[in-house]
All heavy atoms as TSV, in Angstrom:
chain	resi	resn	atom	element	x	y	z
A	1	MET	N	N	-7.125	-10.407	-36.138
A	1	MET	CA	C	-6.758	-10.738	-34.789
A	1	MET	C	C	-8.085	-11.412	-34.144
A	1	MET	O	O	-9.164	-10.802	-34.358
A	1	MET	CB	C	-6.328	-9.662	-33.978
A	1	MET	CG	C	-4.940	-9.163	-34.452
A	1	MET	SD	S	-4.470	-7.674	-33.498
A	1	MET	CE	C	-4.200	-8.431	-31.894
A	2	ASP	N	N	-7.974	-12.507	-33.562
A	2	ASP	CA	C	-9.100	-13.096	-32.937
A	2	ASP	C	C	-9.228	-12.667	-31.498
A	2	ASP	O	O	-8.246	-11.949	-30.940
A	2	ASP	CB	C	-9.157	-14.482	-33.036
A	2	ASP	CG	C	-7.893	-15.263	-32.549
A	2	ASP	OD1	O	-6.915	-14.572	-32.432
A	2	ASP	OD2	O	-8.060	-16.488	-32.264
A	3	VAL	N	N	-10.218	-13.070	-30.791
A	3	VAL	CA	C	-10.605	-12.536	-29.431
A	3	VAL	C	C	-9.581	-13.082	-28.418
A	3	VAL	O	O	-9.200	-12.299	-27.550
A	3	VAL	CB	C	-12.022	-13.058	-29.118
A	3	VAL	CG1	C	-12.362	-12.640	-27.765
A	3	VAL	CG2	C	-13.044	-12.400	-30.090
A	4	ILE	N	N	-9.084	-14.235	-28.620
A	4	ILE	CA	C	-8.127	-14.815	-27.616
A	4	ILE	C	C	-6.760	-13.998	-27.730
A	4	ILE	O	O	-6.177	-13.716	-26.650
A	4	ILE	CB	C	-7.854	-16.281	-28.020
A	4	ILE	CG1	C	-9.120	-17.127	-27.799
A	4	ILE	CG2	C	-6.727	-16.852	-27.108
A	4	ILE	CD1	C	-9.079	-18.547	-28.060
A	5	ASN	N	N	-6.332	-13.602	-28.820
A	5	ASN	CA	C	-5.160	-12.776	-28.916
A	5	ASN	C	C	-5.328	-11.427	-28.200
A	5	ASN	O	O	-4.419	-10.915	-27.553
A	5	ASN	CB	C	-4.674	-12.479	-30.405
A	5	ASN	CG	C	-4.033	-13.751	-30.943
A	5	ASN	OD1	O	-3.611	-14.571	-30.274
A	5	ASN	ND2	N	-3.867	-13.695	-32.347
A	6	ILE	N	N	-6.483	-10.844	-28.413
A	6	ILE	CA	C	-6.745	-9.580	-27.680
A	6	ILE	C	C	-6.775	-9.684	-26.206
A	6	ILE	O	O	-6.247	-8.903	-25.428
A	6	ILE	CB	C	-8.043	-8.966	-28.268
A	6	ILE	CG1	C	-7.924	-8.594	-29.757
A	6	ILE	CG2	C	-8.446	-7.737	-27.461
A	6	ILE	CD1	C	-9.135	-8.204	-30.391
A	7	ILE	N	N	-7.443	-10.829	-25.705
A	7	ILE	CA	C	-7.409	-11.046	-24.264
A	7	ILE	C	C	-5.990	-11.257	-23.840
A	7	ILE	O	O	-5.627	-10.832	-22.729
A	7	ILE	CB	C	-8.305	-12.308	-24.039
A	7	ILE	CG1	C	-9.765	-11.937	-24.345
A	7	ILE	CG2	C	-8.167	-12.804	-22.557
A	7	ILE	CD1	C	-10.705	-13.026	-24.182
A	8	GLU	N	N	-5.179	-12.089	-24.503
A	8	GLU	CA	C	-3.843	-12.240	-24.042
A	8	GLU	C	C	-3.074	-10.940	-24.004
A	8	GLU	O	O	-2.251	-10.681	-23.094
A	8	GLU	CB	C	-3.147	-13.209	-24.974
A	8	GLU	CG	C	-3.528	-14.635	-24.852
A	8	GLU	CD	C	-2.873	-15.559	-25.843
A	8	GLU	OE1	O	-2.236	-15.075	-26.798
A	8	GLU	OE2	O	-3.038	-16.792	-25.695
A	9	MET	N	N	-3.237	-10.025	-25.029
A	9	MET	CA	C	-2.590	-8.734	-25.003
A	9	MET	C	C	-3.015	-7.860	-23.868
A	9	MET	O	O	-2.235	-7.198	-23.145
A	9	MET	CB	C	-2.915	-8.058	-26.332
A	9	MET	CG	C	-2.156	-8.697	-27.499
A	9	MET	SD	S	-2.632	-7.994	-29.057
A	9	MET	CE	C	-1.875	-6.375	-28.973
A	10	VAL	N	N	-4.293	-7.890	-23.506
A	10	VAL	CA	C	-4.746	-7.087	-22.408
A	10	VAL	C	C	-4.247	-7.699	-21.086
A	10	VAL	O	O	-3.842	-6.913	-20.231
A	10	VAL	CB	C	-6.272	-7.087	-22.348
A	10	VAL	CG1	C	-6.856	-6.492	-21.048
A	10	VAL	CG2	C	-6.893	-6.297	-23.490
A	11	ALA	N	N	-4.115	-8.969	-20.951
A	11	ALA	CA	C	-3.639	-9.552	-19.730
A	11	ALA	C	C	-2.158	-9.127	-19.682
A	11	ALA	O	O	-1.676	-8.970	-18.466
A	11	ALA	CB	C	-3.801	-11.089	-19.786
A	12	SER	N	N	-1.315	-9.280	-20.700
A	12	SER	CA	C	0.024	-8.940	-20.569
A	12	SER	C	C	0.189	-7.387	-20.286
A	12	SER	O	O	1.078	-7.121	-19.491
A	12	SER	CB	C	0.755	-9.118	-22.012
A	12	SER	OG	O	0.182	-8.349	-23.067
A	13	PHE	N	N	-0.648	-6.510	-20.792
A	13	PHE	CA	C	-0.551	-5.170	-20.410
A	13	PHE	C	C	-0.882	-4.922	-18.877
A	13	PHE	O	O	-0.326	-4.021	-18.219
A	13	PHE	CB	C	-1.433	-4.250	-21.217
A	13	PHE	CG	C	-0.835	-4.055	-22.655
A	13	PHE	CD1	C	-1.643	-4.205	-23.771
A	13	PHE	CD2	C	0.474	-3.636	-22.849
A	13	PHE	CE1	C	-1.075	-4.013	-25.040
A	13	PHE	CE2	C	0.989	-3.511	-24.075
A	13	PHE	CZ	C	0.229	-3.647	-25.222
A	14	LEU	N	N	-1.884	-5.683	-18.435
A	14	LEU	CA	C	-2.150	-5.601	-16.944
A	14	LEU	C	C	-1.089	-6.160	-16.052
A	14	LEU	O	O	-0.706	-5.595	-15.093
A	14	LEU	CB	C	-3.375	-6.402	-16.708
A	14	LEU	CG	C	-4.757	-5.843	-17.122
A	14	LEU	CD1	C	-5.834	-6.778	-16.820
A	14	LEU	CD2	C	-4.973	-4.547	-16.335
A	15	PHE	N	N	-0.404	-7.176	-16.567
A	15	PHE	CA	C	0.796	-7.686	-15.843
A	15	PHE	C	C	1.861	-6.674	-15.798
A	15	PHE	O	O	2.578	-6.443	-14.761
A	15	PHE	CB	C	1.369	-8.901	-16.517
A	15	PHE	CG	C	0.749	-10.224	-16.014
A	15	PHE	CD1	C	0.204	-11.179	-16.842
A	15	PHE	CD2	C	0.826	-10.596	-14.646
A	15	PHE	CE1	C	-0.409	-12.247	-16.424
A	15	PHE	CE2	C	0.242	-11.766	-14.105
A	15	PHE	CZ	C	-0.397	-12.573	-15.096
A	16	MET	N	N	2.169	-6.013	-16.907
A	16	MET	CA	C	3.190	-4.921	-16.971
A	16	MET	C	C	2.822	-3.738	-16.147
A	16	MET	O	O	3.651	-3.141	-15.495
A	16	MET	CB	C	3.454	-4.539	-18.389
A	16	MET	CG	C	4.074	-5.618	-19.186
A	16	MET	SD	S	4.688	-5.063	-20.785
A	16	MET	CE	C	3.186	-5.169	-21.702
A	17	ALA	N	N	1.500	-3.354	-16.091
A	17	ALA	CA	C	1.058	-2.234	-15.210
A	17	ALA	C	C	1.254	-2.511	-13.788
A	17	ALA	O	O	1.724	-1.704	-13.001
A	17	ALA	CB	C	-0.319	-1.884	-15.576
A	18	ILE	N	N	0.861	-3.718	-13.374
A	18	ILE	CA	C	1.042	-4.150	-11.936
A	18	ILE	C	C	2.516	-4.180	-11.613
A	18	ILE	O	O	2.905	-3.770	-10.459
A	18	ILE	CB	C	0.386	-5.481	-11.703
A	18	ILE	CG1	C	-1.145	-5.387	-11.851
A	18	ILE	CG2	C	0.854	-6.105	-10.406
A	18	ILE	CD1	C	-1.836	-6.731	-11.886
A	19	ALA	N	N	3.327	-4.566	-12.528
A	19	ALA	CA	C	4.817	-4.651	-12.303
A	19	ALA	C	C	5.458	-3.264	-12.085
A	19	ALA	O	O	6.247	-3.084	-11.196
A	19	ALA	CB	C	5.519	-5.325	-13.433
A	20	VAL	N	N	4.980	-2.303	-12.908
A	20	VAL	CA	C	5.475	-0.905	-12.724
A	20	VAL	C	C	5.007	-0.336	-11.382
A	20	VAL	O	O	5.833	0.331	-10.673
A	20	VAL	CB	C	4.882	-0.103	-13.897
A	20	VAL	CG1	C	5.152	1.439	-13.637
A	20	VAL	CG2	C	5.604	-0.465	-15.155
A	21	ILE	N	N	3.857	-0.655	-11.005
A	21	ILE	CA	C	3.361	-0.172	-9.663
A	21	ILE	C	C	4.153	-0.831	-8.607
A	21	ILE	O	O	4.484	-0.176	-7.499
A	21	ILE	CB	C	1.837	-0.463	-9.485
A	21	ILE	CG1	C	1.033	0.447	-10.443
A	21	ILE	CG2	C	1.361	-0.276	-8.057
A	21	ILE	CD1	C	-0.422	0.021	-10.534
A	22	MET	N	N	4.465	-2.119	-8.682
A	22	MET	CA	C	5.238	-2.771	-7.707
A	22	MET	C	C	6.679	-2.272	-7.604
A	22	MET	O	O	7.171	-2.083	-6.433
A	22	MET	CB	C	5.430	-4.296	-8.044
A	22	MET	CG	C	4.193	-5.081	-7.716
A	22	MET	SD	S	4.386	-6.857	-8.310
A	22	MET	CE	C	5.622	-7.498	-7.166
A	23	VAL	N	N	7.248	-1.746	-8.661
A	23	VAL	CA	C	8.612	-1.324	-8.599
A	23	VAL	C	C	8.599	0.148	-7.995
A	23	VAL	O	O	9.409	0.477	-7.220
A	23	VAL	CB	C	9.232	-1.258	-10.110
A	23	VAL	CG1	C	10.502	-0.480	-10.122
A	23	VAL	CG2	C	9.463	-2.689	-10.535
A	24	PHE	N	N	7.720	1.018	-8.427
A	24	PHE	CA	C	7.771	2.352	-8.035
A	24	PHE	C	C	7.206	2.597	-6.595
A	24	PHE	O	O	7.508	3.554	-5.965
A	24	PHE	CB	C	7.013	3.293	-9.028
A	24	PHE	CG	C	7.879	3.464	-10.267
A	24	PHE	CD1	C	7.461	3.030	-11.514
A	24	PHE	CD2	C	9.124	4.185	-10.194
A	24	PHE	CE1	C	8.271	3.153	-12.627
A	24	PHE	CE2	C	9.954	4.376	-11.357
A	24	PHE	CZ	C	9.424	3.893	-12.512
A	25	ASP	N	N	6.282	1.810	-6.237
A	25	ASP	CA	C	5.739	1.917	-4.866
A	25	ASP	C	C	6.074	0.765	-3.951
A	25	ASP	O	O	5.367	0.392	-2.988
A	25	ASP	CB	C	4.212	1.979	-4.981
A	25	ASP	CG	C	3.695	3.182	-5.627
A	25	ASP	OD1	O	4.405	4.184	-5.602
A	25	ASP	OD2	O	2.500	3.161	-6.133
A	26	ALA	N	N	7.307	0.221	-4.101
A	26	ALA	CA	C	7.724	-0.916	-3.376
A	26	ALA	C	C	7.719	-0.677	-1.863
A	26	ALA	O	O	7.302	-1.492	-1.073
A	26	ALA	CB	C	9.108	-1.380	-3.870
A	27	ARG	N	N	8.315	0.492	-1.392
A	27	ARG	CA	C	8.394	0.739	-0.026
A	27	ARG	C	C	7.080	0.864	0.664
A	27	ARG	O	O	6.856	0.339	1.711
A	27	ARG	CB	C	9.240	1.921	0.133
A	27	ARG	CG	C	9.683	2.174	1.556
A	27	ARG	CD	C	10.759	3.269	1.709
A	27	ARG	NE	N	11.907	2.903	0.944
A	27	ARG	CZ	C	12.981	2.251	1.549
A	27	ARG	NH1	N	12.825	1.700	2.732
A	27	ARG	NH2	N	13.983	1.996	0.720
A	28	ARG	N	N	6.121	1.524	-0.001
A	28	ARG	CA	C	4.852	1.761	0.546
A	28	ARG	C	C	4.109	0.469	0.617
A	28	ARG	O	O	3.332	0.189	1.522
A	28	ARG	CB	C	4.085	2.804	-0.203
A	28	ARG	CG	C	2.751	3.157	0.410
A	28	ARG	CD	C	2.096	4.399	-0.314
A	28	ARG	NE	N	2.305	4.400	-1.703
A	28	ARG	CZ	C	1.707	5.194	-2.584
A	28	ARG	NH1	N	0.802	6.017	-2.086
A	28	ARG	NH2	N	1.918	5.182	-3.823
A	29	LEU	N	N	4.147	-0.320	-0.501
A	29	LEU	CA	C	3.526	-1.627	-0.544
A	29	LEU	C	C	4.075	-2.573	0.472
A	29	LEU	O	O	3.298	-3.429	1.112
A	29	LEU	CB	C	3.574	-2.252	-1.966
A	29	LEU	CG	C	2.753	-1.592	-2.983
A	29	LEU	CD1	C	3.125	-2.172	-4.308
A	29	LEU	CD2	C	1.395	-1.678	-2.736
A	30	THR	N	N	5.330	-2.560	0.807
A	30	THR	CA	C	6.029	-3.396	1.750
A	30	THR	C	C	5.494	-3.021	3.140
A	30	THR	O	O	5.150	-3.950	3.904
A	30	THR	CB	C	7.472	-3.200	1.732
A	30	THR	OG1	O	7.976	-3.525	0.450
A	30	THR	CG2	C	8.203	-4.071	2.695
A	31	ASN	N	N	5.327	-1.721	3.449
A	31	ASN	CA	C	4.794	-1.310	4.784
A	31	ASN	C	C	3.251	-1.718	4.882
A	31	ASN	O	O	2.892	-2.072	5.956
A	31	ASN	CB	C	4.810	0.167	4.908
A	31	ASN	CG	C	6.225	0.646	5.254
A	31	ASN	OD1	O	7.003	-0.104	5.816
A	31	ASN	ND2	N	6.456	1.816	4.922
A	32	LYS	N	N	2.507	-1.727	3.810
A	32	LYS	CA	C	1.104	-1.954	3.886
A	32	LYS	C	C	0.789	-3.499	4.031
A	32	LYS	O	O	-0.078	-3.778	4.764
A	32	LYS	CB	C	0.454	-1.359	2.621
A	32	LYS	CG	C	-1.053	-1.455	2.590
A	32	LYS	CD	C	-1.622	-0.777	1.462
A	32	LYS	CE	C	-3.136	-0.821	1.439
A	32	LYS	NZ	N	-3.694	-0.174	0.261
A	33	PHE	N	N	1.544	-4.313	3.274
A	33	PHE	CA	C	1.095	-5.725	3.171
A	33	PHE	C	C	1.918	-6.621	3.979
A	33	PHE	O	O	1.471	-7.748	4.370
A	33	PHE	CB	C	1.077	-6.243	1.669
A	33	PHE	CG	C	0.048	-5.572	0.863
A	33	PHE	CD1	C	0.407	-4.761	-0.217
A	33	PHE	CD2	C	-1.320	-5.721	1.151
A	33	PHE	CE1	C	-0.663	-4.178	-1.078
A	33	PHE	CE2	C	-2.346	-5.139	0.440
A	33	PHE	CZ	C	-1.969	-4.310	-0.714
A	34	PHE	N	N	3.191	-6.287	4.343
A	34	PHE	CA	C	4.069	-7.194	4.937
A	34	PHE	C	C	4.531	-6.546	6.245
A	34	PHE	O	O	4.514	-5.431	6.400
A	34	PHE	CB	C	5.250	-7.549	4.050
A	34	PHE	CG	C	4.881	-8.113	2.728
A	34	PHE	CD1	C	5.031	-7.462	1.554
A	34	PHE	CD2	C	4.324	-9.427	2.679
A	34	PHE	CE1	C	4.826	-7.932	0.374
A	34	PHE	CE2	C	3.947	-9.892	1.448
A	34	PHE	CZ	C	4.156	-9.225	0.358
A	35	SER	N	N	5.047	-7.410	7.248
A	35	SER	CA	C	5.546	-6.855	8.427
A	35	SER	C	C	7.023	-7.371	8.597
A	35	SER	O	O	7.463	-8.024	9.436
A	35	SER	CB	C	4.810	-7.385	9.632
A	35	SER	OG	O	4.806	-8.810	9.572
A	36	PHE	N	N	7.812	-6.871	7.614
A	36	PHE	CA	C	9.219	-7.122	7.698
A	36	PHE	C	C	9.912	-6.214	8.759
A	36	PHE	O	O	9.557	-5.097	8.841
A	36	PHE	CB	C	9.921	-6.912	6.323
A	36	PHE	CG	C	9.509	-7.880	5.275
A	36	PHE	CD1	C	9.216	-7.449	4.028
A	36	PHE	CD2	C	9.564	-9.227	5.480
A	36	PHE	CE1	C	8.852	-8.306	2.981
A	36	PHE	CE2	C	9.251	-10.104	4.507
A	36	PHE	CZ	C	8.831	-9.664	3.221
A	37	SER	N	N	10.857	-6.843	9.351
A	37	SER	CA	C	11.780	-6.095	10.305
A	37	SER	C	C	12.580	-5.067	9.609
A	37	SER	O	O	12.914	-4.023	9.992
A	37	SER	CB	C	12.390	-6.861	11.338
A	37	SER	OG	O	13.389	-7.779	10.578
A	38	ASP	N	N	13.019	-5.576	8.404
A	38	ASP	CA	C	13.995	-4.711	7.555
A	38	ASP	C	C	13.257	-4.295	6.389
A	38	ASP	O	O	12.969	-5.080	5.459
A	38	ASP	CB	C	15.282	-5.525	7.192
A	38	ASP	CG	C	16.236	-4.761	6.390
A	38	ASP	OD1	O	16.240	-3.512	6.543
A	38	ASP	OD2	O	17.185	-5.334	5.746
A	39	GLN	N	N	12.929	-3.013	6.368
A	39	GLN	CA	C	12.049	-2.444	5.205
A	39	GLN	C	C	12.911	-2.452	3.898
A	39	GLN	O	O	12.296	-2.623	2.848
A	39	GLN	CB	C	11.556	-1.040	5.586
A	39	GLN	CG	C	10.689	-0.391	4.641
A	39	GLN	CD	C	10.193	0.923	5.020
A	39	GLN	OE1	O	10.769	1.464	5.951
A	39	GLN	NE2	N	9.266	1.459	4.320
A	40	ASN	N	N	14.176	-2.160	3.945
A	40	ASN	CA	C	14.990	-2.142	2.779
A	40	ASN	C	C	15.047	-3.519	2.137
A	40	ASN	O	O	14.969	-3.584	0.893
A	40	ASN	CB	C	16.451	-1.566	3.064
A	40	ASN	CG	C	16.445	-0.216	3.555
A	40	ASN	OD1	O	15.605	0.554	3.139
A	40	ASN	ND2	N	17.362	0.132	4.361
A	41	ASN	N	N	15.180	-4.505	2.831
A	41	ASN	CA	C	15.205	-5.872	2.380
A	41	ASN	C	C	13.836	-6.224	1.664
A	41	ASN	O	O	13.740	-6.767	0.548
A	41	ASN	CB	C	15.520	-6.938	3.402
A	41	ASN	CG	C	15.883	-8.236	2.872
A	41	ASN	OD1	O	16.317	-8.358	1.698
A	41	ASN	ND2	N	15.844	-9.241	3.618
A	42	GLY	N	N	12.755	-5.918	2.300
A	42	GLY	CA	C	11.469	-6.177	1.733
A	42	GLY	C	C	11.237	-5.357	0.451
A	42	GLY	O	O	10.606	-5.916	-0.535
A	43	SER	N	N	11.593	-4.113	0.363
A	43	SER	CA	C	11.394	-3.369	-0.893
A	43	SER	C	C	12.307	-3.910	-1.970
A	43	SER	O	O	11.873	-3.752	-3.108
A	43	SER	CB	C	11.692	-1.849	-0.615
A	43	SER	OG	O	12.926	-1.628	-0.181
A	44	LYS	N	N	13.426	-4.335	-1.566
A	44	LYS	CA	C	14.387	-4.934	-2.606
A	44	LYS	C	C	13.621	-6.156	-3.310
A	44	LYS	O	O	13.621	-6.244	-4.577
A	44	LYS	CB	C	15.746	-5.317	-2.007
A	44	LYS	CG	C	16.660	-6.020	-2.929
A	44	LYS	CD	C	17.927	-6.445	-2.265
A	44	LYS	CE	C	17.597	-7.620	-1.419
A	44	LYS	NZ	N	18.880	-8.194	-0.867
A	45	TRP	N	N	13.112	-6.947	-2.449
A	45	TRP	CA	C	12.462	-8.211	-3.078
A	45	TRP	C	C	11.190	-7.871	-3.808
A	45	TRP	O	O	10.794	-8.492	-4.762
A	45	TRP	CB	C	12.248	-9.178	-1.849
A	45	TRP	CG	C	13.447	-9.860	-1.445
A	45	TRP	CD1	C	14.119	-9.688	-0.365
A	45	TRP	CD2	C	14.162	-10.873	-2.325
A	45	TRP	NE1	N	15.248	-10.477	-0.352
A	45	TRP	CE2	C	15.366	-11.101	-1.460
A	45	TRP	CE3	C	14.109	-11.358	-3.495
A	45	TRP	CZ2	C	16.287	-12.115	-1.962
A	45	TRP	CZ3	C	15.021	-12.365	-3.936
A	45	TRP	CH2	C	16.133	-12.638	-3.219
A	46	MET	N	N	10.503	-6.830	-3.349
A	46	MET	CA	C	9.332	-6.291	-4.039
A	46	MET	C	C	9.653	-5.831	-5.421
A	46	MET	O	O	8.975	-6.075	-6.448
A	46	MET	CB	C	8.538	-5.342	-3.233
A	46	MET	CG	C	7.345	-4.695	-3.862
A	46	MET	SD	S	5.950	-5.905	-3.803
A	46	MET	CE	C	5.556	-5.730	-2.098
A	47	LYS	N	N	10.752	-5.153	-5.498
A	47	LYS	CA	C	11.215	-4.601	-6.830
A	47	LYS	C	C	11.722	-5.703	-7.801
A	47	LYS	O	O	11.426	-5.685	-8.930
A	47	LYS	CB	C	12.312	-3.568	-6.635
A	47	LYS	CG	C	11.903	-2.266	-6.104
A	47	LYS	CD	C	13.015	-1.291	-5.860
A	47	LYS	CE	C	12.538	-0.038	-5.311
A	47	LYS	NZ	N	13.492	1.058	-5.231
A	48	LEU	N	N	12.414	-6.715	-7.164
A	48	LEU	CA	C	12.796	-7.859	-7.932
A	48	LEU	C	C	11.588	-8.625	-8.416
A	48	LEU	O	O	11.495	-9.074	-9.587
A	48	LEU	CB	C	13.711	-8.838	-7.164
A	48	LEU	CG	C	14.229	-9.980	-7.841
A	48	LEU	CD1	C	15.185	-9.578	-8.947
A	48	LEU	CD2	C	14.957	-10.943	-6.883
A	49	GLY	N	N	10.537	-8.760	-7.629
A	49	GLY	CA	C	9.389	-9.447	-7.981
A	49	GLY	C	C	8.701	-8.644	-9.167
A	49	GLY	O	O	8.074	-9.213	-10.030
A	50	GLY	N	N	8.621	-7.339	-9.021
A	50	GLY	CA	C	8.017	-6.464	-10.070
A	50	GLY	C	C	8.774	-6.632	-11.367
A	50	GLY	O	O	8.110	-6.701	-12.478
A	51	LEU	N	N	10.091	-6.736	-11.376
A	51	LEU	CA	C	10.925	-7.074	-12.592
A	51	LEU	C	C	10.398	-8.321	-13.247
A	51	LEU	O	O	10.247	-8.455	-14.449
A	51	LEU	CB	C	12.327	-7.031	-12.322
A	51	LEU	CG	C	13.271	-7.407	-13.458
A	51	LEU	CD1	C	13.161	-6.326	-14.544
A	51	LEU	CD2	C	14.660	-7.591	-12.944
A	52	LEU	N	N	10.309	-9.409	-12.350
A	52	LEU	CA	C	9.827	-10.716	-12.915
A	52	LEU	C	C	8.492	-10.694	-13.507
A	52	LEU	O	O	8.311	-11.279	-14.550
A	52	LEU	CB	C	10.000	-11.706	-11.821
A	52	LEU	CG	C	11.446	-12.119	-11.334
A	52	LEU	CD1	C	11.392	-13.125	-10.197
A	52	LEU	CD2	C	12.249	-12.583	-12.573
A	53	VAL	N	N	7.593	-9.923	-12.886
A	53	VAL	CA	C	6.193	-9.850	-13.414
A	53	VAL	C	C	6.197	-9.091	-14.677
A	53	VAL	O	O	5.472	-9.377	-15.613
A	53	VAL	CB	C	5.314	-9.249	-12.348
A	53	VAL	CG1	C	3.964	-8.935	-12.817
A	53	VAL	CG2	C	5.190	-10.069	-11.091
A	54	PHE	N	N	7.093	-8.150	-14.737
A	54	PHE	CA	C	7.174	-7.335	-16.059
A	54	PHE	C	C	7.714	-8.235	-17.128
A	54	PHE	O	O	7.224	-8.158	-18.331
A	54	PHE	CB	C	8.087	-6.076	-15.775
A	54	PHE	CG	C	8.069	-5.113	-17.031
A	54	PHE	CD1	C	6.974	-4.291	-17.078
A	54	PHE	CD2	C	9.039	-5.132	-17.912
A	54	PHE	CE1	C	7.016	-3.346	-18.218
A	54	PHE	CE2	C	9.033	-4.236	-18.981
A	54	PHE	CZ	C	7.964	-3.369	-19.157
A	55	LEU	N	N	8.699	-8.996	-16.821
A	55	LEU	CA	C	9.252	-9.892	-17.892
A	55	LEU	C	C	8.187	-10.914	-18.294
A	55	LEU	O	O	8.090	-11.312	-19.536
A	55	LEU	CB	C	10.462	-10.621	-17.352
A	55	LEU	CG	C	11.745	-9.693	-17.221
A	55	LEU	CD1	C	12.829	-10.525	-16.583
A	55	LEU	CD2	C	12.097	-9.037	-18.493
A	56	ILE	N	N	7.434	-11.458	-17.406
A	56	ILE	CA	C	6.294	-12.424	-17.772
A	56	ILE	C	C	5.263	-11.686	-18.681
A	56	ILE	O	O	4.882	-12.202	-19.621
A	56	ILE	CB	C	5.589	-12.937	-16.485
A	56	ILE	CG1	C	6.552	-13.863	-15.743
A	56	ILE	CG2	C	4.287	-13.650	-16.810
A	56	ILE	CD1	C	6.011	-14.310	-14.345
A	57	GLY	N	N	4.962	-10.435	-18.334
A	57	GLY	CA	C	4.024	-9.677	-19.200
A	57	GLY	C	C	4.605	-9.452	-20.574
A	57	GLY	O	O	3.882	-9.583	-21.588
A	58	ILE	N	N	5.891	-9.210	-20.740
A	58	ILE	CA	C	6.493	-8.977	-22.042
A	58	ILE	C	C	6.522	-10.374	-22.887
A	58	ILE	O	O	6.220	-10.289	-24.009
A	58	ILE	CB	C	7.938	-8.554	-21.898
A	58	ILE	CG1	C	7.961	-7.149	-21.329
A	58	ILE	CG2	C	8.763	-8.654	-23.181
A	58	ILE	CD1	C	8.534	-6.025	-22.184
A	59	ILE	N	N	6.849	-11.444	-22.205
A	59	ILE	CA	C	6.763	-12.773	-22.841
A	59	ILE	C	C	5.325	-13.057	-23.315
A	59	ILE	O	O	5.124	-13.530	-24.447
A	59	ILE	CB	C	7.318	-13.841	-21.940
A	59	ILE	CG1	C	8.846	-13.673	-21.713
A	59	ILE	CG2	C	7.049	-15.239	-22.409
A	59	ILE	CD1	C	9.364	-14.504	-20.651
A	60	LEU	N	N	4.401	-12.787	-22.519
A	60	LEU	CA	C	2.973	-12.998	-22.920
A	60	LEU	C	C	2.608	-12.086	-24.071
A	60	LEU	O	O	1.840	-12.580	-24.953
A	60	LEU	CB	C	2.026	-12.720	-21.790
A	60	LEU	CG	C	1.898	-13.837	-20.711
A	60	LEU	CD1	C	1.005	-13.271	-19.544
A	60	LEU	CD2	C	1.335	-15.028	-21.341
A	61	LEU	N	N	3.051	-10.929	-24.108
A	61	LEU	CA	C	2.811	-10.010	-25.215
A	61	LEU	C	C	3.421	-10.553	-26.552
A	61	LEU	O	O	2.784	-10.596	-27.554
A	61	LEU	CB	C	3.320	-8.638	-24.931
A	61	LEU	CG	C	2.915	-7.579	-25.937
A	61	LEU	CD1	C	1.466	-7.336	-26.093
A	61	LEU	CD2	C	3.668	-6.207	-25.612
A	62	PHE	N	N	4.559	-11.035	-26.511
A	62	PHE	CA	C	5.222	-11.582	-27.610
A	62	PHE	C	C	4.580	-12.864	-28.204
A	62	PHE	O	O	4.433	-13.126	-29.333
A	62	PHE	CB	C	6.713	-11.893	-27.424
A	62	PHE	CG	C	7.643	-10.695	-27.523
A	62	PHE	CD1	C	8.602	-10.485	-26.605
A	62	PHE	CD2	C	7.433	-9.655	-28.382
A	62	PHE	CE1	C	9.499	-9.419	-26.634
A	62	PHE	CE2	C	8.232	-8.550	-28.502
A	62	PHE	CZ	C	9.171	-8.503	-27.548
A	63	VAL	N	N	4.027	-13.676	-27.203
A	63	VAL	CA	C	3.314	-14.846	-27.572
A	63	VAL	C	C	1.954	-14.518	-28.211
A	63	VAL	O	O	1.530	-15.107	-29.206
A	63	VAL	CB	C	3.058	-15.775	-26.398
A	63	VAL	CG1	C	2.086	-16.878	-26.661
A	63	VAL	CG2	C	4.460	-16.377	-25.959
A	64	ALA	N	N	1.321	-13.462	-27.704
A	64	ALA	CA	C	0.041	-12.926	-28.315
A	64	ALA	C	C	0.220	-12.384	-29.626
A	64	ALA	O	O	-0.710	-12.514	-30.465
A	64	ALA	CB	C	-0.599	-11.987	-27.337
A	65	ILE	N	N	1.280	-11.745	-29.958
A	65	ILE	CA	C	1.464	-11.118	-31.239
A	65	ILE	C	C	1.741	-12.150	-32.302
A	65	ILE	O	O	1.216	-12.056	-33.437
A	65	ILE	CB	C	2.735	-10.144	-31.172
A	65	ILE	CG1	C	2.305	-8.839	-30.249
A	65	ILE	CG2	C	3.098	-9.694	-32.507
A	65	ILE	CD1	C	3.398	-7.950	-30.161
A	66	LYS	N	N	2.445	-13.230	-32.000
A	66	LYS	CA	C	2.770	-14.228	-32.998
A	66	LYS	C	C	1.592	-15.101	-33.407
A	66	LYS	O	O	0.615	-15.321	-32.922
A	66	LYS	CB	C	3.863	-15.109	-32.489
A	66	LYS	CG	C	5.082	-14.287	-32.215
A	66	LYS	CD	C	6.150	-14.766	-33.080
A	66	LYS	CE	C	7.287	-13.854	-32.818
A	66	LYS	NZ	N	8.396	-13.841	-33.773
């Protein structure tokens, strides 16, 4: 494995870790960073964004392995 593959793998694991934090702490992050009037709607979109970031991390991992 060369250095670029290792960097891609580390980046993909970082994306996945950030996504897990976004999903599990969505309500707290919504209160901290955004000023939505509806907290449930904001946390729903934060969880959806976390899912998309996680999928991007998985795709990067598969690209780095090949």
